Residue frames as a rotation matrix with the C-alpha (Angstrom) as fourth column:
MET 1
-0.971 -0.230 0.060 -3.57
-0.237 0.955 -0.181 8.55
-0.015 -0.190 -0.982 7.04
ASN 2
-0.330 0.918 0.221 -7.34
-0.208 0.157 -0.965 8.81
-0.921 -0.364 0.139 7.39
THR 3
0.251 0.397 -0.883 -7.73
-0.933 -0.145 -0.330 8.91
-0.259 0.906 0.334 3.59
ILE 4
-0.596 -0.532 -0.602 -5.70
-0.655 0.756 -0.020 5.67
0.465 0.382 -0.798 3.26
LEU 5
-0.891 0.319 0.323 -7.77
-0.045 0.645 -0.763 4.05
-0.451 -0.694 -0.561 5.98
GLU 6
0.069 0.967 -0.246 -11.04
-0.491 -0.182 -0.852 5.05
-0.868 0.179 0.463 4.20
LEU 7
0.069 -0.109 -0.992 -9.68
-0.985 0.151 -0.086 3.76
0.159 0.983 -0.097 0.84
LEU 8
-0.880 -0.444 -0.168 -8.65
-0.400 0.884 -0.241 0.47
0.256 -0.145 -0.956 2.42
LYS 9
-0.650 0.689 0.320 -12.05
-0.070 0.364 -0.929 0.03
-0.756 -0.626 -0.189 4.07
LEU 10
0.240 0.719 -0.652 -13.85
-0.789 -0.247 -0.563 0.83
-0.566 0.649 0.508 0.81
ASP 11
-0.318 -0.482 -0.816 -11.68
-0.861 0.507 0.036 -1.72
0.397 0.714 -0.577 -1.00
LEU 12
-0.985 -0.138 -0.108 -12.49
-0.072 0.880 -0.469 -4.36
0.160 -0.454 -0.876 1.60
GLY 13
-0.255 0.966 -0.042 -16.21
0.066 0.061 0.996 -3.44
0.965 0.252 -0.079 1.78
ILE 14
-0.326 0.052 -0.944 -16.01
0.918 0.257 -0.303 -2.62
0.227 -0.965 -0.131 5.47
THR 15
0.058 0.447 0.893 -18.19
0.228 -0.877 0.424 0.20
0.972 0.179 -0.153 6.83
HIS 16
0.931 0.285 -0.226 -17.68
0.260 -0.088 0.962 -0.15
0.254 -0.954 -0.156 10.61
ASN 17
0.438 -0.787 0.434 -14.81
-0.636 -0.613 -0.470 1.09
0.636 -0.070 -0.769 12.72
GLU 18
0.935 0.058 0.349 -14.21
-0.313 0.595 0.740 -2.04
-0.165 -0.801 0.575 14.83
ARG 19
0.626 -0.741 0.243 -10.99
0.748 0.659 0.079 -3.03
-0.219 0.133 0.967 13.02
ASP 20
0.914 -0.243 0.325 -9.54
-0.050 -0.862 -0.504 0.47
0.403 0.445 -0.800 12.56
THR 21
0.571 -0.753 0.327 -6.72
-0.653 -0.174 0.737 -0.12
-0.498 -0.634 -0.591 15.06
TYR 22
0.234 -0.455 0.859 -5.63
0.371 0.859 0.354 -3.22
-0.899 0.235 0.370 13.12
PHE 23
0.690 0.093 0.718 -6.03
0.724 -0.108 -0.681 -1.49
0.014 0.990 -0.142 9.77
ASN 24
0.908 -0.405 0.113 -3.96
-0.407 -0.913 0.004 1.51
0.101 -0.049 -0.994 10.93
ALA 25
0.264 -0.835 0.484 -1.18
-0.415 0.354 0.838 -0.84
-0.871 -0.422 -0.253 12.02
LEU 26
0.320 -0.068 0.945 -1.47
0.683 0.707 -0.181 -2.63
-0.656 0.704 0.273 8.66
ILE 27
0.927 0.045 0.373 -1.16
0.300 -0.687 -0.662 0.66
0.227 0.725 -0.650 6.80
TYR 28
0.681 -0.721 0.125 1.88
-0.674 -0.552 0.491 1.67
-0.285 -0.419 -0.862 8.85
THR 29
0.070 -0.708 0.702 3.65
-0.075 0.698 0.712 -1.62
-0.995 -0.102 -0.005 8.16
SER 30
0.596 0.197 0.778 2.67
0.736 0.254 -0.628 -1.48
-0.321 0.947 0.007 4.48
ILE 31
0.954 -0.295 0.053 4.34
-0.257 -0.896 -0.362 1.96
0.155 0.332 -0.931 4.21
LYS 32
0.336 -0.881 0.333 7.47
-0.697 0.006 0.718 0.58
-0.634 -0.473 -0.612 5.89
GLU 33
0.183 -0.216 0.959 7.51
0.388 0.912 0.132 -2.47
-0.903 0.348 0.250 3.60
LEU 34
0.837 0.170 0.521 7.17
0.548 -0.268 -0.793 -0.29
0.005 0.948 -0.317 0.50
LYS 35
0.785 -0.619 0.019 10.00
-0.617 -0.779 0.111 1.93
-0.054 -0.098 -0.994 1.74
THR 36
0.118 -0.784 0.609 12.25
-0.330 0.547 0.769 -1.12
-0.937 -0.292 -0.194 2.13
ARG 37
0.360 0.046 0.932 11.52
0.762 0.561 -0.323 -1.86
-0.538 0.826 0.167 -1.56
GLY 38
-0.649 -0.754 0.099 12.89
0.698 -0.538 0.473 1.56
-0.303 0.376 0.876 -2.40
ILE 39
-0.119 0.691 0.713 9.70
0.661 -0.480 0.576 3.58
0.741 0.540 -0.400 -2.70
ASP 40
-0.981 -0.108 -0.161 9.39
0.190 -0.695 -0.694 6.94
-0.037 -0.711 0.702 -0.92
ILE 41
-0.208 0.978 0.017 5.81
0.899 0.184 0.396 7.27
0.384 0.098 -0.918 0.21
ASP 42
-0.979 0.078 0.188 4.17
-0.129 -0.952 -0.276 10.66
0.158 -0.294 0.943 0.58
VAL 43
-0.636 0.766 -0.091 0.85
0.722 0.549 -0.420 10.09
-0.272 -0.333 -0.903 2.35
ASN 44
-0.135 0.574 -0.808 -0.43
-0.016 -0.816 -0.577 13.37
-0.991 -0.065 0.119 0.93
VAL 45
-0.652 -0.124 -0.748 -0.08
-0.738 -0.127 0.663 12.28
-0.177 0.984 -0.009 -2.72
THR 46
0.360 0.932 0.030 -3.13
-0.879 0.350 -0.324 10.49
-0.312 0.090 0.946 -4.16
GLU 47
0.397 -0.238 -0.886 -1.07
-0.568 0.695 -0.441 7.93
0.721 0.679 0.140 -6.12
ASP 48
-0.696 -0.716 -0.055 0.81
-0.347 0.403 -0.847 6.96
0.629 -0.570 -0.529 -2.96
GLN 49
-0.421 0.644 0.639 -2.39
-0.829 0.012 -0.559 6.76
-0.367 -0.765 0.529 -0.93
ILE 50
0.603 0.708 -0.367 -3.93
-0.797 0.538 -0.274 4.34
0.004 0.458 0.889 -3.42
LEU 51
0.027 -0.675 -0.738 -0.73
-0.412 0.665 -0.623 2.25
0.911 0.321 -0.260 -3.64
VAL 52
-0.853 -0.338 0.399 -0.60
-0.478 0.198 -0.855 1.92
0.210 -0.920 -0.330 0.14
ALA 53
-0.061 0.917 0.395 -4.33
-0.881 0.137 -0.453 1.12
-0.470 -0.376 0.799 0.38
ASP 54
0.626 0.281 -0.728 -4.06
-0.685 0.644 -0.340 -1.49
0.374 0.711 0.595 -2.38
TYR 55
-0.346 -0.836 -0.426 -0.92
-0.345 0.535 -0.771 -3.05
0.873 -0.120 -0.473 -0.84
SER 56
-0.768 0.117 0.629 -2.59
-0.628 0.053 -0.776 -3.10
-0.124 -0.992 0.033 2.56
ALA 57
0.291 0.956 0.018 -5.76
-0.910 0.283 -0.302 -4.67
-0.294 0.072 0.953 1.16
TRP 58
0.381 -0.280 -0.881 -3.73
-0.492 0.746 -0.449 -7.38
0.783 0.605 0.147 -0.63
THR 59
-0.711 -0.704 -0.003 -1.79
-0.334 0.341 -0.879 -8.06
0.619 -0.623 -0.478 2.57
TYR 60
-0.436 0.655 0.617 -5.06
-0.821 -0.010 -0.571 -8.26
-0.368 -0.755 0.542 4.57
ARG 61
0.564 0.737 -0.374 -6.69
-0.826 0.504 -0.252 -10.66
0.003 0.451 0.893 2.10
LYS 62
0.538 -0.430 -0.725 -3.66
-0.234 0.750 -0.618 -12.90
0.810 0.502 0.303 1.72
ARG 63
0.085 -0.557 0.826 -2.42
-0.949 -0.298 -0.103 -12.88
0.303 -0.775 -0.554 5.31
GLN 64
0.249 0.050 0.967 -3.09
-0.626 0.770 0.121 -16.58
-0.739 -0.636 0.223 5.79
GLU 65
0.952 0.054 0.302 -1.91
0.197 0.648 -0.736 -17.74
-0.235 0.760 0.606 2.40
ASP 66
-0.010 -0.990 -0.137 1.58
0.092 -0.138 0.986 -18.17
-0.996 -0.003 0.093 1.00
VAL 67
0.565 0.283 0.775 1.09
0.790 0.085 -0.607 -16.55
-0.237 0.955 -0.176 -2.38
PRO 68
-0.569 -0.806 0.160 3.29
0.819 -0.538 0.201 -14.15
-0.076 0.246 0.966 -4.34
LEU 69
-0.519 0.292 -0.803 2.43
0.041 -0.930 -0.365 -10.47
-0.854 -0.222 0.470 -4.60
ALA 70
0.496 0.808 0.317 -0.37
0.461 0.064 -0.885 -9.68
-0.736 0.585 -0.341 -7.04
ARG 71
-0.136 -0.617 0.775 1.01
0.986 -0.008 0.167 -8.92
-0.096 0.787 0.609 -10.53
ASN 72
0.504 0.387 0.773 -0.67
0.553 -0.831 0.055 -5.54
0.663 0.400 -0.633 -10.74
LEU 73
0.980 -0.189 -0.056 0.90
-0.054 -0.529 0.847 -4.45
-0.190 -0.827 -0.529 -7.44
GLU 74
0.271 -0.942 0.199 4.28
0.594 0.327 0.735 -5.83
-0.758 -0.081 0.648 -8.39
TRP 75
0.004 -0.234 0.972 4.23
0.961 -0.267 -0.068 -3.91
0.275 0.935 0.224 -11.68
ARG 76
0.802 0.340 0.491 3.21
0.214 -0.931 0.296 -0.68
0.557 -0.132 -0.820 -9.96
ILE 77
0.824 -0.556 -0.107 5.99
0.037 -0.137 0.990 -1.07
-0.565 -0.820 -0.092 -7.44
ARG 78
0.049 -0.827 0.560 8.55
0.860 0.320 0.397 -1.86
-0.508 0.462 0.727 -10.13
ASN 79
0.272 0.131 0.953 7.43
0.777 -0.614 -0.137 1.13
0.567 0.778 -0.269 -12.18
ARG 80
0.985 0.097 0.144 7.85
-0.013 -0.789 0.614 3.37
0.173 -0.606 -0.776 -9.14
ILE 81
0.494 -0.869 0.002 11.37
0.313 0.180 0.933 2.06
-0.811 -0.460 0.361 -8.53
ILE 82
-0.081 -0.489 0.868 12.30
0.993 0.038 0.114 2.57
-0.089 0.871 0.483 -12.21
GLN 83
0.630 0.407 0.662 10.80
0.493 -0.868 0.064 6.04
0.600 0.286 -0.747 -12.12
LYS 84
0.941 -0.306 -0.143 12.87
-0.012 -0.452 0.892 6.91
-0.338 -0.838 -0.428 -9.05
ARG 85
0.113 -0.939 0.326 16.06
0.638 0.320 0.701 5.65
-0.762 0.129 0.635 -10.70
ALA 86
0.099 -0.035 0.994 15.31
0.945 -0.309 -0.105 7.67
0.311 0.950 0.002 -13.83
GLU 87
0.914 0.251 0.318 14.93
0.147 -0.937 0.316 10.85
0.378 -0.242 -0.894 -11.75
ILE 88
0.674 -0.732 -0.100 18.26
0.084 -0.058 0.995 10.18
-0.734 -0.679 0.022 -10.01
ASP 89
0.010 -0.722 0.692 20.04
0.848 0.372 0.377 9.56
-0.530 0.583 0.616 -13.33
VAL 90
0.582 0.319 0.748 18.88
0.734 -0.601 -0.315 12.85
0.349 0.732 -0.584 -14.82
């Protein structure tokens, strides 16, 4: 989880630790939200770490706006769901 936290902070341009408690909670809820979308997250896999960090950063930036999910994130999530279905069908 520390890697995801560091990736999130780099994305947001934050170098201090004052919001780490909030960011850790945000990461945890982001993982849960992605799991409800049908994505199994392995926090030790680089691709999953980046997806969670990006999703968390988007959530943080847009927390006060009512906007749809960023297209690049939506595509990555859809691709992961399709990939999972393809593995099950094999």
